Every structure is written in structure tokens, then in C-alpha cells.
C-alpha positions as CSV (number, residue, x, y, z in Angstrom):
1,M,-37.8,85.6,260.7
2,T,-35.7,84.8,257.6
3,D,-36.4,85.9,254.1
4,L,-37.3,83.3,251.5
5,A,-36.7,86.0,249.0
6,G,-33.3,87.1,250.2
7,E,-31.0,87.6,253.2
8,Q,-32.9,90.4,254.9
9,P,-35.6,89.8,257.4
10,D,-39.0,89.4,255.7
11,D,-42.4,88.8,257.2
12,R,-44.3,88.7,253.8
13,P,-46.7,85.8,253.3
14,I,-46.0,82.6,251.3
15,D,-48.9,81.7,249.0
16,L,-49.1,77.9,248.7
17,D,-51.7,77.8,246.0
18,N,-50.9,79.7,242.8
19,H,-51.3,78.6,239.2
20,Y,-49.9,79.1,235.7
21,Y,-51.6,78.6,232.4
22,E,-49.7,76.0,230.4
23,P,-48.7,76.6,226.7
24,L,-50.0,74.2,224.2
25,D,-46.7,72.3,224.1
26,A,-46.2,71.8,227.8
27,F,-46.7,68.0,227.5
28,T,-45.2,67.6,224.0
29,R,-42.1,69.8,223.7
30,H,-40.0,67.1,225.3
31,L,-42.1,64.1,224.8
32,D,-40.5,60.9,223.5
33,R,-41.6,60.5,219.9
34,A,-42.7,57.0,220.6
35,F,-45.6,58.4,222.6
36,R,-46.7,61.2,220.2
37,R,-50.0,59.4,219.5
38,R,-50.5,58.2,223.0
39,G,-50.0,61.3,225.1
40,V,-51.4,64.8,224.9
41,R,-52.2,66.3,221.5
42,M,-53.7,69.7,220.8
43,V,-55.9,69.7,217.8
44,S,-57.0,72.9,216.1
45,D,-60.0,73.5,213.8
46,G,-58.5,76.8,212.7
47,G,-60.0,78.9,215.5
48,H,-60.2,76.7,218.6
49,Y,-58.0,74.0,220.2
50,T,-59.2,70.8,221.7
51,A,-57.2,68.4,223.8
52,V,-56.9,64.8,222.7
53,I,-55.3,62.6,225.4
54,G,-54.6,59.0,224.3
55,D,-57.4,58.4,221.8
56,R,-60.1,60.5,223.4
57,V,-61.2,64.1,223.4
58,N,-60.6,65.5,226.8
59,R,-62.7,68.4,228.2
60,F,-61.1,68.7,231.7
61,I,-60.1,72.2,230.4
62,P,-62.4,73.0,227.4
63,N,-60.2,75.9,226.3
64,P,-56.7,74.5,226.6
65,A,-55.2,77.5,224.7
66,F,-56.6,79.7,227.6
67,D,-57.7,82.3,225.0
68,P,-59.6,83.9,226.5
69,I,-59.4,83.3,230.2
70,I,-61.6,84.6,233.1
71,V,-60.7,87.4,235.5
72,P,-59.0,86.3,238.7
73,G,-61.5,86.1,241.6
74,C,-64.6,86.8,239.5
75,L,-66.4,83.7,240.8
76,D,-65.7,84.5,244.5
77,L,-69.4,84.9,245.5
78,L,-70.4,81.8,243.6
79,F,-67.9,79.6,245.4
80,R,-68.7,81.1,248.8
81,G,-72.4,80.3,248.1
82,Q,-73.3,83.9,248.7
83,V,-74.8,85.0,245.4
84,P,-77.5,87.6,246.2
85,D,-81.1,86.8,245.2
86,G,-81.9,88.0,241.8
87,V,-78.3,88.0,240.5
88,D,-77.7,86.1,237.3
89,R,-75.0,83.6,238.2
90,S,-73.9,83.3,234.6
91,G,-73.0,86.9,234.6
92,L,-70.4,86.5,237.3
93,M,-68.0,84.9,234.9
94,Q,-66.0,87.8,233.5
95,V,-63.6,87.3,230.6
96,E,-60.3,89.2,230.3
97,R,-60.5,91.4,227.3
98,Q,-56.8,91.2,226.4
99,E,-54.1,88.8,225.4
100,L,-53.1,86.3,228.0
101,R,-51.1,88.2,230.6
102,P,-47.3,87.5,230.6
103,E,-47.3,86.7,234.3
104,Y,-49.5,83.6,233.6
105,R,-46.7,82.0,231.6
106,Q,-43.4,83.9,232.2
107,R,-41.5,83.7,235.4
108,A,-39.9,87.2,235.3
109,A,-43.3,88.8,234.8
110,R,-44.8,86.7,237.6
111,V,-42.1,87.7,240.0
112,E,-43.0,91.3,239.4
113,V,-46.7,90.5,240.2
114,I,-45.7,88.6,243.4
115,E,-43.8,91.7,244.5
116,R,-46.8,94.0,243.9
117,Q,-49.1,91.5,245.7
118,G,-46.9,91.8,248.8
119,L,-45.8,88.1,248.8
120,A,-42.5,86.7,249.6
121,T,-43.0,83.5,247.5
122,A,-45.7,81.8,245.5
123,V,-45.9,78.1,244.9
124,L,-47.3,77.3,241.4
125,F,-49.4,74.3,240.3
126,P,-50.7,73.3,236.9
127,T,-54.1,74.1,235.5
128,F,-54.6,71.8,232.5
129,G,-52.1,69.4,233.9
130,C,-54.3,68.4,236.8
131,G,-56.4,66.3,234.4
132,V,-53.8,64.4,232.5
133,E,-53.0,61.4,234.7
134,Q,-56.7,60.4,234.9
135,A,-57.0,60.6,231.2
136,L,-54.0,58.3,230.7
137,R,-54.8,55.9,233.5
138,E,-55.1,52.9,231.2
139,D,-51.7,53.5,229.6
140,V,-49.0,53.5,232.3
141,P,-46.0,54.0,230.0
142,A,-47.7,57.0,228.3
143,T,-48.5,58.4,231.7
144,M,-44.8,58.2,232.9
145,A,-43.5,59.6,229.6
146,S,-46.0,62.5,229.5
147,L,-45.3,63.6,233.1
148,H,-41.6,63.3,232.5
149,A,-41.9,65.6,229.5
150,F,-44.1,68.0,231.4
151,N,-41.5,68.2,234.2
152,R,-38.8,69.0,231.7
153,W,-40.9,71.8,230.3
154,L,-41.7,73.1,233.8
155,D,-38.1,73.3,234.8
156,E,-37.2,74.9,231.4
157,D,-39.9,77.6,231.5
158,W,-40.3,78.3,235.2
159,G,-37.6,76.4,237.1
160,F,-38.4,74.3,240.1
161,D,-36.6,76.8,242.2
162,R,-34.2,79.7,241.5
163,P,-31.8,81.6,243.8
164,D,-34.4,84.3,244.6
165,H,-37.0,81.7,245.8
166,R,-39.8,83.9,244.6
167,V,-41.5,81.2,242.6
168,L,-41.5,77.5,243.5
169,T,-43.0,75.0,241.2
170,A,-44.1,71.4,241.9
171,P,-43.1,68.8,239.3
172,M,-45.8,66.1,238.9
173,I,-45.1,62.6,240.0
174,S,-47.2,59.5,239.1
175,L,-46.7,56.3,241.1
176,A,-48.2,54.2,238.4
177,D,-44.8,52.6,237.5
178,P,-43.0,52.5,240.9
179,G,-39.5,52.1,239.3
180,A,-40.0,55.0,236.8
181,A,-41.5,57.1,239.6
182,A,-38.4,56.7,241.8
183,A,-36.2,57.6,238.8
184,E,-38.4,60.7,238.2
185,V,-38.1,61.8,241.8
186,D,-34.3,61.4,241.7
187,E,-34.3,63.6,238.6
188,V,-36.5,66.4,239.9
189,L,-34.7,66.4,243.3
190,A,-31.4,66.8,241.4
191,G,-33.0,69.7,239.6
192,G,-33.8,71.5,242.8
193,A,-37.4,70.7,243.4
194,R,-38.6,71.9,246.8
195,L,-41.9,70.0,246.7
196,V,-43.6,67.6,244.3
197,H,-47.2,67.3,243.2
198,M,-49.2,64.1,243.2
199,R,-52.8,63.3,242.3
200,P,-55.1,62.6,245.3
201,A,-56.4,59.2,243.9
202,P,-55.8,55.5,243.9
203,V,-52.7,54.6,241.9
204,P,-53.5,53.1,238.5
205,G,-51.5,50.1,237.3
206,A,-51.3,47.4,234.8
207,T,-52.8,44.9,237.3
208,G,-55.3,47.2,238.8
209,P,-55.4,50.2,241.2
210,R,-53.3,50.3,244.4
211,S,-53.3,52.2,247.6
212,L,-50.8,55.1,248.0
213,G,-49.8,53.1,251.1
214,D,-48.8,50.0,249.0
215,R,-45.2,49.1,249.9
216,A,-44.3,49.2,246.2
217,H,-44.2,53.0,246.6
218,D,-41.8,53.0,249.6
219,P,-38.8,53.9,247.5
220,V,-40.5,57.1,246.4
221,W,-41.6,58.0,250.0
222,A,-38.1,57.2,251.3
223,R,-36.4,59.5,248.8
224,L,-38.7,62.4,249.5
225,A,-38.5,61.9,253.3
226,E,-34.7,61.8,253.2
227,A,-34.6,64.9,251.0
228,G,-37.0,66.7,253.3
229,V,-39.2,67.5,250.2
230,P,-43.0,67.4,250.9
231,V,-45.7,66.0,248.7
232,A,-48.6,68.3,247.7
233,F,-51.9,66.7,246.8
234,H,-53.7,69.3,244.7
235,L,-57.3,69.1,243.6
236,G,-57.7,67.6,240.1
237,D,-59.4,64.8,238.2
238,S,-59.1,61.9,240.7
239,G,-61.5,59.7,238.8
240,Y,-64.1,59.9,241.5
241,L,-66.9,60.8,239.1
242,R,-67.2,57.0,238.6
243,I,-69.1,57.2,241.8
244,A,-71.5,59.8,240.4
245,A,-71.9,57.6,237.3
246,M,-73.3,54.9,239.6
247,W,-76.1,57.3,240.3
248,G,-76.8,58.3,236.7
249,G,-74.3,61.2,236.4
250,K,-71.3,61.8,234.1
251,E,-68.1,59.9,234.6
252,T,-65.9,62.6,233.0
253,F,-64.7,65.6,234.8
254,E,-65.8,68.8,233.0
255,P,-65.5,71.7,235.6
256,F,-67.2,74.3,233.5
257,G,-69.9,72.1,231.9
258,R,-73.5,71.9,232.8
259,G,-73.6,69.0,235.3
260,D,-75.9,67.4,237.8
261,P,-75.7,69.1,241.2
262,L,-75.9,65.6,242.8
263,D,-72.5,64.8,241.3
264,T,-71.0,67.5,243.5
265,L,-72.6,66.2,246.7
266,L,-71.6,62.6,246.0
267,V,-68.0,63.3,245.1
268,D,-67.0,66.6,246.8
269,D,-63.8,66.0,248.9
270,R,-63.9,62.2,249.0
271,A,-60.6,61.9,247.0
272,I,-58.5,63.8,249.4
273,H,-60.2,62.2,252.4
274,D,-59.4,58.7,251.0
275,T,-55.9,59.8,250.0
276,M,-54.9,60.8,253.5
277,A,-56.7,57.8,254.9
278,S,-54.6,55.5,252.7
279,L,-51.3,57.1,253.8
280,I,-52.2,56.8,257.5
281,V,-54.0,53.5,257.7
282,H,-51.5,51.7,255.5
283,G,-48.6,53.0,257.5
284,V,-46.7,55.3,255.2
285,F,-45.9,57.7,258.0
286,D,-44.9,54.9,260.3
287,R,-42.3,53.6,257.8
288,H,-41.2,57.1,256.8
289,P,-41.6,59.2,259.9
290,T,-40.1,62.4,258.4
291,L,-42.4,62.5,255.4
292,R,-44.5,65.7,255.1
293,V,-47.6,66.0,252.9
294,A,-50.0,68.9,252.2
295,S,-53.6,69.1,250.9
296,I,-53.9,72.0,248.5
297,E,-57.2,73.4,247.2
298,N,-59.3,70.5,248.5
299,G,-61.1,72.4,251.2
300,S,-60.9,71.3,254.9
301,E,-64.2,69.7,255.8
302,W,-62.8,66.3,255.1
303,V,-60.3,66.8,258.0
304,H,-63.1,66.6,260.7
305,R,-64.6,63.5,259.2
306,L,-61.3,61.7,258.8
307,A,-60.2,62.4,262.3
308,K,-63.5,61.2,263.7
309,R,-63.4,58.0,261.6
310,L,-59.7,57.3,262.5
311,R,-60.4,57.7,266.2
312,K,-63.3,55.2,266.0
313,L,-61.3,52.8,263.9
314,A,-58.4,52.8,266.2
315,N,-60.7,52.0,269.1
316,Q,-62.2,49.2,267.2
317,A,-59.0,47.7,265.8
318,P,-56.1,49.0,267.9
319,R,-53.7,46.4,266.5
320,S,-54.1,47.9,263.1
321,F,-52.1,50.9,264.2
322,R,-48.6,51.4,265.5
323,R,-49.6,54.7,267.1
324,D,-52.6,57.0,267.4
325,P,-53.7,57.7,263.7
326,V,-55.1,61.1,264.6
327,A,-51.7,62.1,266.0
328,A,-50.2,61.0,262.6
329,L,-52.7,63.2,260.9
330,R,-51.8,66.2,263.0
331,E,-48.1,65.6,262.7
332,H,-47.6,64.9,259.0
333,V,-50.5,66.7,257.2
334,W,-50.7,70.4,256.3
335,V,-53.9,71.8,254.9
336,A,-54.5,74.8,252.6
337,P,-58.3,75.2,253.2
338,Y,-60.8,77.1,251.0
339,Y,-60.8,80.6,252.3
340,E,-64.5,80.4,253.1
341,D,-64.1,77.3,255.3
342,D,-64.5,77.3,259.1
343,L,-60.9,77.8,260.0
344,V,-61.4,77.9,263.7
345,R,-62.9,74.4,263.6
346,L,-60.0,73.3,261.4
347,A,-57.5,74.6,263.9
348,E,-59.3,72.7,266.7
349,V,-58.9,69.4,264.8
350,I,-55.5,69.7,263.2
351,G,-53.8,72.5,265.0
352,V,-53.2,76.1,263.8
353,D,-49.6,75.0,263.0
354,R,-50.8,72.9,260.1
355,I,-53.0,75.5,258.3
356,L,-51.6,77.1,255.1
357,F,-52.5,80.2,253.2
358,G,-53.5,79.6,249.5
359,S,-55.2,82.1,247.3
360,D,-55.7,80.0,244.1
361,W,-54.6,83.0,242.1
362,P,-55.2,83.7,239.2
363,H,-58.2,81.3,238.9
364,G,-61.6,82.8,238.8
365,E,-62.7,80.8,241.8
366,G,-59.8,82.1,243.9
367,L,-59.0,85.5,245.4
368,A,-58.5,88.5,243.3
369,D,-56.1,89.9,245.9
370,P,-54.2,87.0,247.6
371,L,-53.6,89.0,250.8
372,S,-57.4,89.4,251.3
373,F,-57.1,85.9,252.8
374,V,-56.2,87.7,256.0
375,D,-59.8,89.0,256.2
376,E,-60.9,85.4,256.9
377,L,-58.6,85.2,260.0
378,S,-60.4,87.7,262.3
379,A,-60.8,85.0,264.9
380,F,-57.1,84.4,265.2
381,G,-54.5,86.5,267.1
382,P,-51.4,88.1,265.4
383,A,-49.1,85.1,266.3
384,D,-51.5,82.6,264.7
385,I,-52.1,84.8,261.7
386,R,-48.4,84.9,261.1
387,K,-48.2,81.1,261.3
388,I,-51.0,80.6,258.8
389,M,-49.7,83.3,256.4
390,R,-46.1,82.4,256.5
391,D,-44.4,80.4,259.3
392,N,-46.3,77.1,258.6
393,A,-45.2,77.2,255.0
394,T,-41.6,77.7,256.0
395,E,-41.8,74.5,258.1
396,L,-43.5,72.5,255.4
397,L,-41.0,73.6,252.8
398,G,-38.1,73.0,255.0
399,V,-36.9,76.5,255.4
400,S,-34.9,77.3,258.4
401,T,-36.0,80.2,260.6
402,E,-32.4,80.6,261.7
403,S,-30.9,80.9,258.2
404,A,-32.2,81.8,254.7
405,A,-30.7,78.6,253.3
406,M,-32.9,75.8,252.3
407,R,-32.3,72.5,254.1
């Protein structure tokens, strides 16, 4: 096995779901001045910051300064649904009683933590940034300008990739303007990006929403396929709370607000289910047979439903598919499940070769110790554990097992 972190053999895991906490200027440091009033603004009342995106207050992250922040993994029992009777759920949220740790915002400090955690590499995604595209969906030029500015910040502060390969970051790509999206992909690929991050959602546009499988997006898929760079669809604000609003719920995504439990049941993992369905049914993998995609932090229950529905649809309308759509799912899609999911069942549907390890560190709903993910793999043998914890990631990211060089 080759070493992502150097030239010596290394069996350490690769964590496909880590996060940083963005500074207040992540979306503004490099923003074109023409969009200063249309993009992200951080407004302070002297003691607290509020995000204003476009012309609306945005509460996707109610504390965009991340001061304070909650302790990594403190909500574990809550997200497993295993809070003991009599335990006050509100007391599970523990706040860090210190200044924001440097590893949350500084690459060098994060590399030291990755080393202590026993990881070879961590792939980092946004926290605040996962809500920006939805907030700007009605202003396509501002969307493209804001994500372009964000990607410049990301490369400047973290780097998409560095020679040690200890930290990989995923620049954000919006398909809302197909031409600008292709240009952005060209730029981040030239900057060394090893994967890109897209929102699991219909694509907003001036003339209405589009499927991810719309041929207008083929130039982007073609570039990524040719470069061997995968697309990661990470959980975020996909706009699906509009469905909850049809039932009397809220339309805005407020992850830490007091909401209606029905909203969770109605929306749940519909966005990632529909995202992968659009790619398969609308032929993206047929037109771009080397494209690889991954679902990150969306759970895995949707995989079973999608496979069942694809199988039935292919039987009902075989001429709609060039090949078996379930085979396309198993070939092109990798999944980083929630650690509490039924991973044996997932392996039966998609294959153990497509399961990824992700800890969601340092979020409160993730794992306090990333390597404790192994505790969820007791039903798997050593070879399959190795695949889930490392080898599948090397295949997704295009890392040769014969050489430490990136393809």
C-alpha cells in the first residue's frame, strides 16, 4: 500500500468527511466589488455577528463567527437516537470554553491533529459555506462570483492540495451558469484540486431549475472525468424544506433552531436520493463513463430505496436506459454513510468497495475520535475494513496503489 502522506508504506485511514470553520471573510476577501451588496455580508451589533446573504438575514449557521463552538462529538448519542431515558437532551450540547482552536482554521495546526488522530489524510468541507448557494439561488451572477471568491480564499488559506497530501480541500462548484462553471472547474483543476464539492440539489437558473443531468452541464462533467477528479455531494441546504413548507413547516434551513419533527421525516435524505437519480436516469454516466461521484454526510438509507426504484423503472421502461441503472449506481457512486447506519445492508446493495470512512470531525454530531468509526465495522473482516477505512478512498481520489504519485 502506498502512502498518501509520503513515500513510505502507510496503512493509516483516509477520513473523507472533515470540516473547517470559515473566518468571517471567507466569501468576501476576494469578492468582486460589484457584488459586495449581493453576496455574503457579516453584520455585527457589537457583540454578535449575523450573516446577510443577498438582501436577507440567513440563519443556516446562527453563529457565523463560530465563537463559541460546540465540542466535537458531543451530540453522538442524540444523532444515534440512543439518548437514555431521563437524560436532558439540551444538556448534551457542550460548548468549548476556549478560543477557537487553531486546527479549525489553520492548515499547519490541522496537520498536527491529523497526525495525532492516526490518519494519513483528511478531506475538508465547508461548514457555513454549505448554505450559501441556496441563499443566492435567485441571483446567479452573485452565486458564481461568491463561490469563485470562496475558492480563492480556500486555496489561499488551506490549499486544495499540498505536497504532503495530509489535507485535501474541495472547492465549491455551482452549475447555475454553465459557462462560468466550466471556467471555474478549469481554474481549480489548474490549482491542484483533487475533488470538487457540489450541492445535492436541482440546479438553479435564470429560466428555472434544471436537472444535474441536463446536457448544458456536460462540459463540466467532461472536464472532471478527463482529469479523474471526483465530485463530492455533501449535505447542506438543498432547498428541500420547500416540501416541508407545503405541510405547514418552515421553508428556511435552521439546523439548530426549534423545528417541527415532521420536517425531518418529510425531507430527510430526499435531496441526495434525487441527485443521484438525476445523474443516472438522465445519462450523465453514460456520456461520461469515467466520472466518479461520492455522497458525503447524507447517510445511506437512500441507497436501498434508489436501487429498488431504479430496478423497477428499468423493467417498466427499458428503452430509457442504455444499461442497467443499478450497475451504474454501483460503478460510479461512493458513499460515506452515517456511522450509525446499517453498513452490512449498504454493502449488500452497493458493494463494500464503494463504502467510505467519514467522521464529520470536528462537528458536534460527528465522532470525537475519528478512528472509533472502526467500532462500527465489527461485522466486516480485516480486508473489508481496510477497504472502507482507506483503500476505497484511494480509488475514489485517483491514488495509485503502485505509486505515491497522484494520477
